[in-house]
TORGUKOL-721298 format. One record per residue (C-alpha): residue in three letters; x, z, y. Coordinates in steps of 0.02 Angstrom, whole numbers, plus 50000, padded with zeros to 5 digits. Each point is the difference from the previous one (the first is absolute). Layout:
BEGIN
rec residuo = ala	u = X	w = Z	v = Y
...
***
This chain:
BEGIN
rec residuo = met	u = 50000	w = 50000	v = 50000
rec residuo = asn	u = 50075	w = 49945	v = 50166
rec residuo = lys	u = 49875	w = 50053	v = 50133
rec residuo = leu	u = 49861	w = 50129	v = 49997
rec residuo = leu	u = 49856	w = 50020	v = 50121
rec residuo = ile	u = 49937	w = 50178	v = 50019
rec residuo = ala	u = 49812	w = 49998	v = 50027
rec residuo = asn	u = 49993	w = 50175	v = 50072
rec residuo = arg	u = 50058	w = 50111	v = 50143
rec residuo = gly	u = 50071	w = 50173	v = 50035
rec residuo = glu	u = 50115	w = 50099	v = 49888
rec residuo = ile	u = 49961	w = 49904	v = 49840
rec residuo = ala	u = 50047	w = 49835	v = 50083
rec residuo = val	u = 50164	w = 50080	v = 50056
rec residuo = arg	u = 50029	w = 50069	v = 49825
rec residuo = ile	u = 49977	w = 49829	v = 49920
rec residuo = ile	u = 50110	w = 49912	v = 50129
rec residuo = arg	u = 50141	w = 50123	v = 49967
rec residuo = ala	u = 49988	w = 49971	v = 49812
rec residuo = cys	u = 50006	w = 49811	v = 50028
rec residuo = lys	u = 50153	w = 50013	v = 50112
rec residuo = glu	u = 50091	w = 50095	v = 49863
rec residuo = met	u = 49950	w = 49861	v = 49878
rec residuo = asn	u = 50057	w = 49863	v = 50120
rec residuo = ile	u = 49823	w = 49935	v = 50018
rec residuo = lys	u = 49945	w = 49931	v = 50170
rec residuo = thr	u = 49844	w = 50080	v = 50073
rec residuo = val	u = 49853	w = 49947	v = 50107
rec residuo = ala	u = 49900	w = 50132	v = 50094
rec residuo = val	u = 49821	w = 49962	v = 50050
rec residuo = tyr	u = 49921	w = 50098	v = 50141
rec residuo = ser	u = 49843	w = 50016	v = 50103
rec residuo = glu	u = 50005	w = 49987	v = 50189
rec residuo = ala	u = 49993	w = 50191	v = 50005
rec residuo = asp	u = 50157	w = 50010	v = 49891
rec residuo = lys	u = 50114	w = 49882	v = 50093
rec residuo = asp	u = 50123	w = 50142	v = 50037
rec residuo = ser	u = 49990	w = 50080	v = 49827
rec residuo = leu	u = 50160	w = 50040	v = 49906
rec residuo = his	u = 49964	w = 49883	v = 49855
rec residuo = thr	u = 50000	w = 49851	v = 50119
rec residuo = lys	u = 50173	w = 50049	v = 50062
rec residuo = leu	u = 50077	w = 50027	v = 49827
rec residuo = ala	u = 49938	w = 49841	v = 49915
rec residuo = asp	u = 50094	w = 49835	v = 50011
rec residuo = glu	u = 49844	w = 49917	v = 50071
rec residuo = ala	u = 49838	w = 50062	v = 50075
rec residuo = ile	u = 49838	w = 49906	v = 50026
rec residuo = cys	u = 49838	w = 50055	v = 50084
rec residuo = ile	u = 49846	w = 49980	v = 49889
rec residuo = gly	u = 49860	w = 50054	v = 50117
rec residuo = pro	u = 49928	w = 50131	v = 50117
rec residuo = ala	u = 49998	w = 50189	v = 49975
rec residuo = asn	u = 49845	w = 50001	v = 49891
rec residuo = ser	u = 50065	w = 50006	v = 49822
rec residuo = lys	u = 49861	w = 49886	v = 49939
rec residuo = leu	u = 50072	w = 49865	v = 50112
rec residuo = ser	u = 50183	w = 50035	v = 49959
rec residuo = tyr	u = 50059	w = 50105	v = 49852
rec residuo = leu	u = 49843	w = 49956	v = 49901
rec residuo = asn	u = 50001	w = 49818	v = 50055
rec residuo = ile	u = 50050	w = 49910	v = 49840
rec residuo = lys	u = 50002	w = 49827	v = 50080
rec residuo = asn	u = 50120	w = 50052	v = 50138
rec residuo = ile	u = 50116	w = 50093	v = 49881
rec residuo = ile	u = 50012	w = 49852	v = 49881
rec residuo = glu	u = 50033	w = 49884	v = 50148
rec residuo = ala	u = 50137	w = 50118	v = 50059
rec residuo = ala	u = 50080	w = 49994	v = 49827
rec residuo = asn	u = 49993	w = 49810	v = 49998
rec residuo = ile	u = 50069	w = 49983	v = 50177
rec residuo = thr	u = 50148	w = 50113	v = 49961
rec residuo = asn	u = 50027	w = 49930	v = 49824
rec residuo = ala	u = 49980	w = 50170	v = 49920
rec residuo = asp	u = 49994	w = 49988	v = 49810
rec residuo = gly	u = 49922	w = 50171	v = 49975
rec residuo = ile	u = 49880	w = 50123	v = 50084
rec residuo = his	u = 50009	w = 50188	v = 49983
rec residuo = pro	u = 49833	w = 50081	v = 50047
rec residuo = gly	u = 50062	w = 50181	v = 50011
rec residuo = phe	u = 49854	w = 50122	v = 49983
rec residuo = gly	u = 49830	w = 49995	v = 50083
rec residuo = phe	u = 49939	w = 49841	v = 50087
rec residuo = leu	u = 50007	w = 49857	v = 49872
rec residuo = ser	u = 50107	w = 50087	v = 49869
rec residuo = glu	u = 49859	w = 50012	v = 49871
rec residuo = asn	u = 49904	w = 49846	v = 50053
rec residuo = ala	u = 49986	w = 49886	v = 49846
rec residuo = asn	u = 49946	w = 49852	v = 50106
rec residuo = phe	u = 50157	w = 50014	v = 50108
rec residuo = ala	u = 50110	w = 50008	v = 49845
rec residuo = lys	u = 49911	w = 49848	v = 49928
rec residuo = ile	u = 50024	w = 49899	v = 50160
rec residuo = cys	u = 50186	w = 50045	v = 49996
rec residuo = glu	u = 50009	w = 49937	v = 49821
rec residuo = glu	u = 49909	w = 49839	v = 50045
rec residuo = ser	u = 50116	w = 49976	v = 50149
rec residuo = asn	u = 50155	w = 50020	v = 49891
rec residuo = ile	u = 50047	w = 50160	v = 50092
rec residuo = lys	u = 50053	w = 50145	v = 49889
rec residuo = phe	u = 49887	w = 50150	v = 50025
rec residuo = ile	u = 50103	w = 50160	v = 49979
rec residuo = gly	u = 49879	w = 50088	v = 49885
rec residuo = pro	u = 49898	w = 49967	v = 49844
rec residuo = lys	u = 49905	w = 49839	v = 49966
rec residuo = ser	u = 49838	w = 49974	v = 50095
rec residuo = ser	u = 49899	w = 50009	v = 49838
rec residuo = val	u = 50073	w = 50173	v = 49963
rec residuo = ile	u = 49964	w = 50062	v = 50177
rec residuo = asp	u = 49823	w = 49936	v = 49979
rec residuo = leu	u = 49983	w = 50091	v = 49834
rec residuo = leu	u = 50068	w = 50166	v = 50062
rec residuo = gly	u = 49939	w = 49990	v = 50180
rec residuo = asn	u = 49822	w = 50039	v = 49948
rec residuo = lys	u = 50016	w = 50183	v = 49954
rec residuo = ser	u = 49850	w = 50003	v = 49883
rec residuo = asn	u = 50060	w = 49846	v = 49904
rec residuo = ala	u = 50175	w = 50074	v = 49986
rec residuo = lys	u = 49926	w = 50160	v = 49931
rec residuo = glu	u = 49902	w = 49903	v = 49868
rec residuo = leu	u = 50156	w = 49907	v = 49946
rec residuo = met	u = 50096	w = 50162	v = 49980
rec residuo = lys	u = 49856	w = 50081	v = 49906
rec residuo = lys	u = 49997	w = 49858	v = 49872
rec residuo = glu	u = 50187	w = 50021	v = 49971
rec residuo = gly	u = 49988	w = 50186	v = 49968
rec residuo = val	u = 50070	w = 50057	v = 50168
rec residuo = pro	u = 49911	w = 50163	v = 50048
rec residuo = val	u = 49878	w = 49973	v = 50143
rec residuo = ile	u = 49886	w = 50112	v = 50101
rec residuo = pro	u = 49821	w = 49998	v = 49933
rec residuo = gly	u = 49886	w = 49894	v = 50106
rec residuo = ser	u = 49909	w = 49834	v = 50018
rec residuo = asp	u = 50041	w = 49848	v = 49893
rec residuo = gly	u = 50048	w = 49888	v = 50145
rec residuo = ser	u = 49911	w = 49986	v = 50167
rec residuo = val	u = 49832	w = 50082	v = 50035
rec residuo = asn	u = 49872	w = 49886	v = 50081
rec residuo = ser	u = 49850	w = 50111	v = 50033
rec residuo = leu	u = 49955	w = 50177	v = 50048
rec residuo = leu	u = 49897	w = 50018	v = 49840
rec residuo = glu	u = 50149	w = 49951	v = 49893
rec residuo = ala	u = 50110	w = 50120	v = 50098
rec residuo = ala	u = 49879	w = 50144	v = 49972
rec residuo = lys	u = 49998	w = 49969	v = 49811
rec residuo = ile	u = 50190	w = 49998	v = 49991
rec residuo = cys	u = 50019	w = 50157	v = 50106
rec residuo = asn	u = 49875	w = 50095	v = 49893
rec residuo = lys	u = 50093	w = 49945	v = 49843
rec residuo = ile	u = 50176	w = 50051	v = 50054
rec residuo = gly	u = 49941	w = 50147	v = 50108
rec residuo = tyr	u = 50028	w = 50046	v = 50181
rec residuo = pro	u = 50110	w = 50007	v = 50102
rec residuo = val	u = 50048	w = 49816	v = 50001
rec residuo = leu	u = 50102	w = 49882	v = 50107
rec residuo = leu	u = 49927	w = 49841	v = 50071
rec residuo = lys	u = 50144	w = 49878	v = 50029
rec residuo = ala	u = 50019	w = 49826	v = 50073
rec residuo = ala	u = 50050	w = 49880	v = 49860
rec residuo = ala	u = 50118	w = 49907	v = 50116
rec residuo = gly	u = 50058	w = 50161	v = 50083
rec residuo = gly	u = 50166	w = 50074	v = 50048
rec residuo = gly	u = 50079	w = 50109	v = 50132
rec residuo = gly	u = 49871	w = 50137	v = 49975
rec residuo = lys	u = 49858	w = 49894	v = 50068
rec residuo = gly	u = 49828	w = 49983	v = 49922
rec residuo = ile	u = 50001	w = 50165	v = 49902
rec residuo = arg	u = 49865	w = 50134	v = 50002
rec residuo = ile	u = 49969	w = 50156	v = 49897
rec residuo = val	u = 49820	w = 50025	v = 49943
rec residuo = asn	u = 49961	w = 50177	v = 49944
rec residuo = ser	u = 49817	w = 49980	v = 49951
rec residuo = glu	u = 49861	w = 49872	v = 49976
rec residuo = asn	u = 49934	w = 50044	v = 50174
rec residuo = glu	u = 50159	w = 49930	v = 50078
rec residuo = leu	u = 50007	w = 49840	v = 49897
rec residuo = glu	u = 49893	w = 49877	v = 50098
rec residuo = his	u = 50079	w = 50036	v = 50169
rec residuo = asn	u = 50178	w = 49989	v = 49934
rec residuo = phe	u = 49964	w = 49848	v = 49891
rec residuo = asn	u = 49943	w = 49901	v = 50152
rec residuo = leu	u = 50141	w = 50070	v = 50105
rec residuo = val	u = 50139	w = 49951	v = 49879
rec residuo = lys	u = 49928	w = 49825	v = 49977
rec residuo = gln	u = 50003	w = 49977	v = 50189
rec residuo = glu	u = 50175	w = 50073	v = 50016
rec residuo = ala	u = 50061	w = 49885	v = 49861
rec residuo = lys	u = 49921	w = 49849	v = 50084
rec residuo = asn	u = 50078	w = 50044	v = 50168
rec residuo = ala	u = 50174	w = 50040	v = 49934
rec residuo = phe	u = 50021	w = 49874	v = 49859
rec residuo = asn	u = 49862	w = 49871	v = 50027
rec residuo = asp	u = 49939	w = 50048	v = 49826
rec residuo = asp	u = 49860	w = 50127	v = 49973
rec residuo = glu	u = 50025	w = 50025	v = 49813
rec residuo = ile	u = 50017	w = 50183	v = 49953
rec residuo = tyr	u = 50028	w = 50098	v = 49840
rec residuo = ile	u = 49977	w = 50180	v = 49945
rec residuo = glu	u = 50123	w = 50126	v = 49928
rec residuo = lys	u = 49984	w = 50179	v = 49945
rec residuo = phe	u = 50076	w = 50111	v = 50135
rec residuo = ile	u = 50150	w = 50092	v = 49928
rec residuo = lys	u = 50008	w = 50166	v = 50091
rec residuo = asn	u = 50166	w = 50051	v = 50078
rec residuo = pro	u = 50109	w = 49867	v = 49913
rec residuo = arg	u = 50177	w = 49951	v = 50032
rec residuo = his	u = 50026	w = 49819	v = 50056
rec residuo = ile	u = 50146	w = 49936	v = 49898
rec residuo = glu	u = 50061	w = 49820	v = 50003
rec residuo = ile	u = 50127	w = 49911	v = 49890
rec residuo = gln	u = 50115	w = 49867	v = 50073
rec residuo = ile	u = 50031	w = 49850	v = 49886
rec residuo = leu	u = 50108	w = 49844	v = 50004
rec residuo = ala	u = 49955	w = 49850	v = 49893
rec residuo = asp	u = 50090	w = 49832	v = 49991
rec residuo = glu	u = 49941	w = 49829	v = 49942
rec residuo = phe	u = 50082	w = 50020	v = 49829
rec residuo = gly	u = 49890	w = 50140	v = 49933
rec residuo = asn	u = 50116	w = 50142	v = 50051
rec residuo = cys	u = 49914	w = 50148	v = 50081
rec residuo = ile	u = 50066	w = 50173	v = 50046
rec residuo = his	u = 49939	w = 50150	v = 50099
rec residuo = leu	u = 50097	w = 50094	v = 50133
rec residuo = gly	u = 49913	w = 50167	v = 49980
rec residuo = glu	u = 49859	w = 50080	v = 50096
rec residuo = arg	u = 49958	w = 50041	v = 50180
rec residuo = asp	u = 49884	w = 50144	v = 50046
rec residuo = cys	u = 49886	w = 49942	v = 50141
rec residuo = ser	u = 49880	w = 50147	v = 49999
rec residuo = ile	u = 50027	w = 50054	v = 50181
rec residuo = gln	u = 49865	w = 49896	v = 50083
rec residuo = arg	u = 49881	w = 50003	v = 50148
rec residuo = asn	u = 49841	w = 49897	v = 49983
rec residuo = his	u = 50073	w = 49916	v = 49844
rec residuo = gln	u = 50153	w = 49946	v = 50102
rec residuo = lys	u = 50169	w = 50054	v = 49932
rec residuo = ile	u = 50105	w = 50104	v = 50119
rec residuo = ile	u = 50141	w = 50074	v = 49894
rec residuo = glu	u = 50066	w = 49932	v = 49836
rec residuo = glu	u = 50134	w = 50066	v = 49883
rec residuo = thr	u = 50088	w = 49964	v = 49837
rec residuo = pro	u = 50006	w = 50076	v = 49873
rec residuo = ser	u = 49830	w = 50084	v = 49999
rec residuo = thr	u = 50001	w = 50187	v = 49974
rec residuo = ile	u = 49873	w = 49981	v = 49858
rec residuo = val	u = 50082	w = 49857	v = 49904
rec residuo = asp	u = 50127	w = 50045	v = 49866
rec residuo = asp	u = 50108	w = 49878	v = 49901
rec residuo = lys	u = 49870	w = 49984	v = 49861
rec residuo = leu	u = 49855	w = 49962	v = 50119
rec residuo = arg	u = 50110	w = 49881	v = 50102
rec residuo = ala	u = 50044	w = 49901	v = 49844
rec residuo = lys	u = 49817	w = 49994	v = 49946
rec residuo = met	u = 49934	w = 49947	v = 50171
rec residuo = gly	u = 50142	w = 49877	v = 50021
rec residuo = ala	u = 49964	w = 49919	v = 49831
rec residuo = ile	u = 49815	w = 49984	v = 50045
rec residuo = ala	u = 50045	w = 49923	v = 50169
rec residuo = val	u = 50114	w = 49872	v = 49917
rec residuo = lys	u = 49862	w = 49960	v = 49875
rec residuo = ala	u = 49875	w = 49978	v = 50142
rec residuo = ala	u = 50117	w = 49880	v = 50092
rec residuo = lys	u = 50033	w = 49898	v = 49842
rec residuo = val	u = 49814	w = 49990	v = 49959
rec residuo = ala	u = 49969	w = 49925	v = 50172
rec residuo = gly	u = 50144	w = 49875	v = 49985
rec residuo = tyr	u = 50080	w = 50084	v = 50150
rec residuo = thr	u = 50163	w = 49946	v = 50080
rec residuo = ser	u = 50087	w = 50073	v = 50156
rec residuo = cys	u = 50001	w = 50181	v = 50055
rec residuo = gly	u = 49835	w = 50093	v = 49988
rec residuo = thr	u = 49926	w = 50172	v = 49991
rec residuo = ile	u = 49877	w = 50075	v = 49876
rec residuo = glu	u = 49902	w = 50142	v = 50079
rec residuo = phe	u = 49932	w = 50144	v = 49897
rec residuo = leu	u = 49902	w = 50159	v = 50030
rec residuo = val	u = 50063	w = 50149	v = 49901
rec residuo = asp	u = 49884	w = 50148	v = 49967
rec residuo = asn	u = 50042	w = 50184	v = 49978
rec residuo = asp	u = 50029	w = 49975	v = 49814
rec residuo = lys	u = 50122	w = 49857	v = 50033
rec residuo = asn	u = 49880	w = 49868	v = 49937
rec residuo = phe	u = 50031	w = 49842	v = 50099
rec residuo = tyr	u = 49883	w = 49857	v = 50043
rec residuo = phe	u = 50034	w = 49824	v = 50062
rec residuo = met	u = 49935	w = 49977	v = 50177
rec residuo = glu	u = 50067	w = 49833	v = 50061
rec residuo = met	u = 50152	w = 49887	v = 50008
rec residuo = asn	u = 50080	w = 49954	v = 50165
rec residuo = thr	u = 50071	w = 49824	v = 49988
rec residuo = arg	u = 50127	w = 50020	v = 50140
rec residuo = ile	u = 50143	w = 50104	v = 50066
rec residuo = gln	u = 49940	w = 50176	v = 50044
rec residuo = val	u = 50027	w = 50093	v = 50164
rec residuo = glu	u = 50082	w = 50140	v = 49901
rec residuo = his	u = 50122	w = 49893	v = 49900
rec residuo = pro	u = 50156	w = 50075	v = 50085
rec residuo = ile	u = 49988	w = 50167	v = 49907
rec residuo = thr	u = 50012	w = 49908	v = 49834
rec residuo = glu	u = 50149	w = 49901	v = 50066
rec residuo = met	u = 50085	w = 50161	v = 50054
rec residuo = arg	u = 49974	w = 50080	v = 49830
rec residuo = thr	u = 50046	w = 49851	v = 49890
rec residuo = gly	u = 50122	w = 49904	v = 50110
rec residuo = ile	u = 49901	w = 49840	v = 49966
rec residuo = asp	u = 49955	w = 49890	v = 50150
rec residuo = ile	u = 49819	w = 49956	v = 49961
rec residuo = val	u = 49984	w = 49868	v = 50138
rec residuo = lys	u = 50154	w = 49908	v = 49939
rec residuo = glu	u = 49937	w = 50006	v = 49821
rec residuo = gln	u = 49833	w = 49933	v = 50059
rec residuo = ile	u = 50086	w = 49851	v = 50081
rec residuo = lys	u = 50111	w = 49969	v = 49848
rec residuo = ile	u = 49850	w = 50001	v = 49883
rec residuo = ala	u = 49910	w = 49874	v = 50112
rec residuo = ala	u = 50155	w = 49891	v = 49995
rec residuo = gly	u = 49987	w = 49994	v = 49810
rec residuo = glu	u = 50138	w = 50124	v = 49958
rec residuo = pro	u = 49982	w = 50119	v = 49852
rec residuo = leu	u = 50014	w = 50187	v = 50025
rec residuo = lys	u = 50181	w = 50054	v = 49982
rec residuo = phe	u = 49958	w = 50170	v = 49926
rec residuo = lys	u = 49892	w = 50074	v = 49863
rec residuo = gln	u = 49900	w = 50162	v = 49997
rec residuo = lys	u = 50146	w = 50097	v = 49927
rec residuo = asp	u = 50108	w = 49947	v = 50149
rec residuo = val	u = 49886	w = 50083	v = 50128
rec residuo = glu	u = 50075	w = 50166	v = 50056
rec residuo = phe	u = 49896	w = 50129	v = 50095
rec residuo = arg	u = 50105	w = 50106	v = 50118
rec residuo = gly	u = 49946	w = 50144	v = 50109
rec residuo = his	u = 49844	w = 50012	v = 50108
rec residuo = ser	u = 49935	w = 49892	v = 50142
rec residuo = ile	u = 49862	w = 50029	v = 50129
rec residuo = glu	u = 49922	w = 49884	v = 50129
rec residuo = cys	u = 49902	w = 50047	v = 50156
rec residuo = arg	u = 49900	w = 49866	v = 50092
rec residuo = ile	u = 50019	w = 50012	v = 50189
rec residuo = asn	u = 49845	w = 49940	v = 50091
rec residuo = ala	u = 49968	w = 49970	v = 50184
rec residuo = glu	u = 49846	w = 50110	v = 50008
rec residuo = met	u = 49931	w = 50161	v = 50073
rec residuo = pro	u = 49959	w = 50127	v = 49863
rec residuo = ser	u = 49927	w = 50117	v = 50133
rec residuo = lys	u = 49872	w = 49867	v = 50047
rec residuo = gly	u = 49936	w = 49947	v = 49831
rec residuo = phe	u = 50157	w = 49898	v = 49960
rec residuo = arg	u = 49956	w = 49873	v = 50133
rec residuo = pro	u = 50131	w = 49860	v = 50009
rec residuo = cys	u = 50125	w = 50019	v = 50140
rec residuo = pro	u = 50080	w = 49832	v = 50046
rec residuo = gly	u = 50117	w = 49990	v = 50150
rec residuo = lys	u = 50179	w = 49985	v = 50058
rec residuo = ile	u = 50140	w = 50095	v = 49915
rec residuo = asn	u = 50109	w = 50077	v = 50136
rec residuo = glu	u = 50128	w = 50080	v = 49888
rec residuo = ile	u = 50035	w = 50002	v = 49814
rec residuo = his	u = 50123	w = 50092	v = 49890
rec residuo = leu	u = 50004	w = 49956	v = 49816
rec residuo = pro	u = 50091	w = 50132	v = 49895
rec residuo = gly	u = 50131	w = 49954	v = 49873
rec residuo = gly	u = 50106	w = 50088	v = 49870
rec residuo = asn	u = 50030	w = 49989	v = 49814
rec residuo = gly	u = 49842	w = 49956	v = 49904
rec residuo = val	u = 49898	w = 49953	v = 50154
rec residuo = arg	u = 49914	w = 49832	v = 50024
rec residuo = ile	u = 49882	w = 49950	v = 50140
rec residuo = asp	u = 49905	w = 49837	v = 49986
rec residuo = thr	u = 49930	w = 49951	v = 50169
rec residuo = ala	u = 49980	w = 49858	v = 50125
rec residuo = ile	u = 49992	w = 50105	v = 50158
rec residuo = tyr	u = 50139	w = 50016	v = 50131
rec residuo = asn	u = 50030	w = 50068	v = 50175
rec residuo = gly	u = 49885	w = 49913	v = 50123
rec residuo = tyr	u = 49889	w = 49923	v = 49866
rec residuo = thr	u = 49814	w = 50000	v = 50034
rec residuo = ile	u = 49892	w = 50035	v = 49848
rec residuo = pro	u = 49850	w = 49882	v = 50009
rec residuo = pro	u = 49824	w = 50068	v = 49973
rec residuo = tyr	u = 49945	w = 49866	v = 49878
rec residuo = tyr	u = 50078	w = 50049	v = 49834
rec residuo = asp	u = 50026	w = 50144	v = 49878
rec residuo = ser	u = 50068	w = 50157	v = 50084
rec residuo = met	u = 50145	w = 50027	v = 49878
rec residuo = ile	u = 50162	w = 49976	v = 50097
rec residuo = ala	u = 50133	w = 50072	v = 49884
rec residuo = lys	u = 50036	w = 50072	v = 49828
rec residuo = val	u = 50119	w = 50146	v = 49985
rec residuo = val	u = 50078	w = 50006	v = 49827
rec residuo = val	u = 50118	w = 50132	v = 49931
rec residuo = his	u = 50089	w = 50025	v = 49835
rec residuo = gly	u = 50075	w = 50158	v = 49928
rec residuo = ser	u = 50067	w = 50059	v = 49834
rec residuo = thr	u = 49848	w = 50116	v = 49984
rec residuo = arg	u = 49826	w = 50011	v = 50077
rec residuo = asn	u = 50051	w = 50152	v = 50102
rec residuo = glu	u = 50148	w = 49906	v = 50071
rec residuo = ala	u = 49890	w = 49850	v = 50041
rec residuo = leu	u = 49873	w = 50114	v = 50086
rec residuo = ser	u = 50134	w = 50085	v = 50104
rec residuo = lys	u = 50068	w = 49830	v = 50048
rec residuo = met	u = 49827	w = 49938	v = 50051
rec residuo = lys	u = 49971	w = 50154	v = 50108
rec residuo = arg	u = 50166	w = 49970	v = 50087
rec residuo = val	u = 49964	w = 49816	v = 50029
rec residuo = leu	u = 49825	w = 50030	v = 50069
rec residuo = glu	u = 50068	w = 50133	v = 50118
rec residuo = glu	u = 50133	w = 49879	v = 50062
rec residuo = leu	u = 49889	w = 49846	v = 50013
rec residuo = val	u = 49953	w = 49956	v = 50180
rec residuo = ile	u = 49872	w = 49868	v = 50049
rec residuo = asp	u = 49960	w = 50028	v = 50184
rec residuo = gly	u = 49866	w = 49911	v = 50102
rec residuo = ile	u = 49862	w = 50003	v = 49869
rec residuo = glu	u = 49922	w = 50132	v = 49889
rec residuo = thr	u = 50035	w = 50001	v = 49813
rec residuo = asn	u = 49956	w = 50099	v = 49844
rec residuo = ile	u = 50176	w = 50074	v = 49981
rec residuo = asp	u = 49943	w = 50179	v = 50029
rec residuo = phe	u = 49853	w = 49975	v = 49882
rec residuo = leu	u = 50119	w = 49942	v = 49863
rec residuo = phe	u = 50112	w = 50150	v = 50033
rec residuo = asp	u = 49851	w = 50116	v = 49982
rec residuo = ile	u = 49965	w = 49925	v = 49828
rec residuo = ile	u = 50176	w = 50012	v = 49928
rec residuo = lys	u = 50022	w = 50181	v = 50054
rec residuo = thr	u = 49836	w = 50053	v = 49917
rec residuo = pro	u = 50037	w = 50120	v = 49854
rec residuo = asn	u = 49894	w = 49906	v = 49874
rec residuo = phe	u = 50084	w = 49835	v = 50044
rec residuo = ile	u = 50171	w = 50081	v = 49982
rec residuo = arg	u = 49945	w = 50063	v = 49828
rec residuo = gly	u = 49939	w = 49826	v = 49951
rec residuo = asn	u = 49825	w = 50071	v = 49983
rec residuo = phe	u = 49887	w = 49867	v = 50075
rec residuo = asp	u = 49877	w = 49860	v = 49964
rec residuo = thr	u = 49908	w = 49865	v = 50098
rec residuo = ser	u = 49894	w = 50131	v = 50090
rec residuo = phe	u = 50153	w = 50095	v = 50063
rec residuo = ile	u = 49985	w = 49956	v = 50185
rec residuo = glu	u = 49816	w = 50046	v = 50009
rec residuo = lys	u = 50029	w = 50164	v = 49907
rec residuo = glu	u = 50166	w = 50054	v = 50077
rec residuo = ile	u = 50018	w = 49918	v = 50170
rec residuo = phe	u = 49821	w = 49982	v = 50060
rec residuo = lys	u = 49933	w = 50155	v = 49914
rec residuo = gly	u = 49961	w = 50088	v = 50164
rec residuo = glu	u = 49919	w = 49851	v = 50083
***
C-alpha cells in the first residue's frame, strides 16, 4: 500500500497518520471547513476539504470522500472509528472503486452491523448470548410477549446501534409502550433504521471486550480483554486491562470464544467482541465492533503489538506474523477519556479556544490527542479531545501513575472532565477493583 486516505478527524486520524509514517505510507487527510486548522491536516502529506462543518455533508459524505481518494490517487481508505467505520455501503463502494477499505469485507460488516442478526449467528454457533428476541421486534404486541417470556427488566436496543445510543431499560409492562416507541424513534434519528431488539437486562454486569486480529489466511488470535465497565449513559469513560475479575482461565475461555465468533463470521482485520459478565462470571455475547476501538491503546501498551499497523498489514494481504502463543501480556494499563465538557452543568459540551496546554510525559505514559496551544475546538463533533493512557507493572502502579498524570495535565481555556475522572480513580471501590457498569450512578452520583 503506497498511499492511505484517512476518512476521519481528531486524535484517531493523527494516530493512523503516525502509524503510516512509520510504515513509509503516504497519507491524505480529509477535513471539513471547521477542521481546516486541525492537527491531522498538518501532519498528513496531503489534505483535502470534503465539505462544510455538518458531518453529514463532510465526514459522512461518501461521494466526496471517494472523490478525494481518486483525486489524490490513494489506494486505501482507513475509516478510523465512528462516522463511516461500520458502514457496509461505504466499504462496498470502496471495493467497487478498487480502493482498499481498511477493515473487514462489506458483507461481513453488513452481517455483524445488525446487532440482532449478529446475535442470532452467534447463538447458532454455540456462542453464549443474552436471552432475548430472535432477531428484530416489529410490533408492541410481539415485544410484550417476549418480555413476559424472558421476564423484566429488559433492554430495548436499536438493531443498528452503537455509541450507547438507542438503549432503554424497561422495568415493567407499564413502561413498555412508551419506551418501545421512544427507542424506535431514537434509532430512526440516530441510524436511519428503526429496527429494535430485546435483551434480558443483566443486573450490575461487567462490560468486558476481547480484542482480536484475523488475517485473510484463516489465522485469528486474541490480544486479551479490556474492562469497559466505567460508563456514563452507556458511554465508556475509563478502560483498563487486565480486568480485575478475569483470571487466566477465564481469559483463555473468553478469548477462544471470541476467536470462534470471528471465524464464524468470516472476519478479517482487527475487531472487538463485546461481552457482559455477570456476578457468577457467566459471560454473554453482546455485539462485535468491526473497527478499531477508542480504547485500543491499552491493549497495545500491554502486549507491545501495534494494532493499527497490523490492521493495515492485514488489509494489504499480509499474514499475521505471530500466533496465540507468541502474545505476551505484561503489566497493567489504564485509559481515561478527556472530554471538552462541563460535568457541573450536566456534562454539556464545552468547545472553545485552548489558551494553554501541558501534556505530561514519563515512563509508561501515552497521550493520544489532536489538540495544541491556540487550537479552537469546534462545536460540531464528539467532545472527546484526548486519551490519557498509562502502563505499570501492577494495577496499583498504573493507578498511581494515572493520578500523577491527571494532576499534571493542563488544558486551559475550556472546561474538561479531568476532575471528574480524578474523583473516580480515587474512589475506594474503584481502587479495590470493585465496580460494575452502574458504578458512576452508585458511587459518584449517589448524593444527587
